[in-house]
Structures are given as structure tokens and as C-alpha cells.
C-alpha positions as CSV (number, residue, x, y, z in Angstrom):
1,M,-4.4,20.5,16.1
2,S,-8.1,19.9,16.9
3,N,-9.0,16.6,18.5
4,L,-12.3,16.7,16.5
5,E,-10.4,17.2,13.3
6,K,-8.0,14.3,14.1
7,D,-11.0,12.1,15.0
8,K,-12.6,12.8,11.7
9,I,-9.4,11.8,9.8
10,I,-9.0,8.7,11.9
11,N,-12.6,7.7,11.2
12,E,-12.1,8.2,7.4
13,L,-8.9,6.1,7.5
14,K,-10.5,3.3,9.5
15,K,-13.5,3.3,7.1
16,F,-11.1,2.8,4.2
17,V,-9.0,0.1,5.8
18,K,-12.2,-1.8,6.9
19,S,-13.7,-1.6,3.5
20,K,-10.5,-3.0,1.9
21,N,-10.5,-5.9,4.3
22,K,-14.3,-6.5,4.5
23,I,-14.2,-5.9,8.2
24,N,-17.5,-5.2,9.9
25,V,-18.0,-1.5,10.4
26,S,-18.7,-2.0,14.1
27,T,-15.4,-3.9,14.6
28,E,-12.8,-1.8,16.4
29,L,-9.5,-1.3,14.6
30,D,-6.5,-0.2,16.8
31,I,-5.1,3.0,15.4
32,F,-1.6,1.9,16.4
33,T,-1.6,-1.4,14.5
34,N,1.0,-1.6,11.7
35,L,-1.2,-1.9,8.6
36,F,1.4,-3.8,6.6
37,E,2.7,-6.2,9.2
38,E,-0.8,-7.2,10.1
39,G,-1.9,-7.6,6.5
40,Y,-4.5,-4.8,6.3
41,L,-2.7,-3.1,3.4
42,D,-0.6,-4.4,0.5
43,S,1.2,-2.3,-2.1
44,F,-2.1,-1.9,-4.1
45,G,-4.0,-0.8,-1.0
46,L,-1.2,1.7,-0.2
47,V,-1.6,3.3,-3.7
48,Q,-5.3,3.5,-3.2
49,L,-5.0,5.0,0.2
50,I,-2.6,7.6,-1.0
51,L,-4.9,8.6,-3.8
52,I,-7.9,8.8,-1.6
53,V,-6.0,10.8,1.1
54,E,-4.6,13.3,-1.5
55,K,-8.1,13.8,-3.0
56,K,-10.1,13.9,0.2
57,F,-7.7,16.1,2.3
58,K,-6.3,18.1,-0.7
59,I,-2.6,17.4,0.2
60,N,0.3,16.0,-1.8
61,I,2.1,13.0,-0.3
62,S,5.7,12.1,-0.9
63,K,5.3,8.5,-1.8
64,A,9.0,7.5,-1.6
65,N,9.1,6.8,2.2
66,F,5.5,7.5,3.2
67,F,4.8,4.2,4.8
68,K,8.2,3.6,6.3
69,Q,7.4,6.3,8.7
70,Q,3.6,6.3,8.6
71,N,2.5,2.7,9.0
72,N,-0.6,3.0,11.2
73,I,-3.8,5.0,11.3
74,N,-2.5,7.3,14.1
75,S,0.7,8.3,12.4
76,I,-1.1,8.7,9.0
77,S,-3.6,11.1,10.6
78,D,-0.8,13.1,12.2
79,Y,0.9,13.3,8.8
80,I,-2.3,14.6,7.2
81,L,-2.8,17.2,9.9
82,K,0.8,18.5,9.5
83,K,0.3,18.7,5.7
84,K,-3.0,20.6,5.8
């Protein structure tokens, strides 16, 4: 796993989460923050994120338990790297 590749994925995920929440681009978003518990994503945001990730990174995501295990930007980026 390349750190540069992971950084790119993290930046894409941050950009999506910030845009969904109208967070200033310069505002730092902790990659270990639980996106559901902190209110950054709801079920609609989850579906949008899955669709964007599948299209952008050309992977298929098993939707059943995806966010039970991958609930923050860091774990989602690790998941994407494993699936690529």
C-alpha cells in the first residue's frame, strides 16, 4: 500500500464528507471520527458515498455490513485499497 495512494483516497473521502455537510474546505476533518455517530452521514449520504466510491475507484462494495465495520475515513480508505 502506497502512502501517496492512501492520501489521495483520504482526500477524496474528506472532500465528499465536507461537501455533504457544507464544511469549509480548509477545516480539518479527523479521519478517525465516526461519520454516523457525529452526524456527518445519514443513510442517504451513505448510499451516495457508496455510489461515488464504486464509480471513482472501480470497486464493488458489499453494502450489507459496510458501515458497521468501516465507519470513518481511515477505515473506508483501507477498505478501498484492499478491494483495488
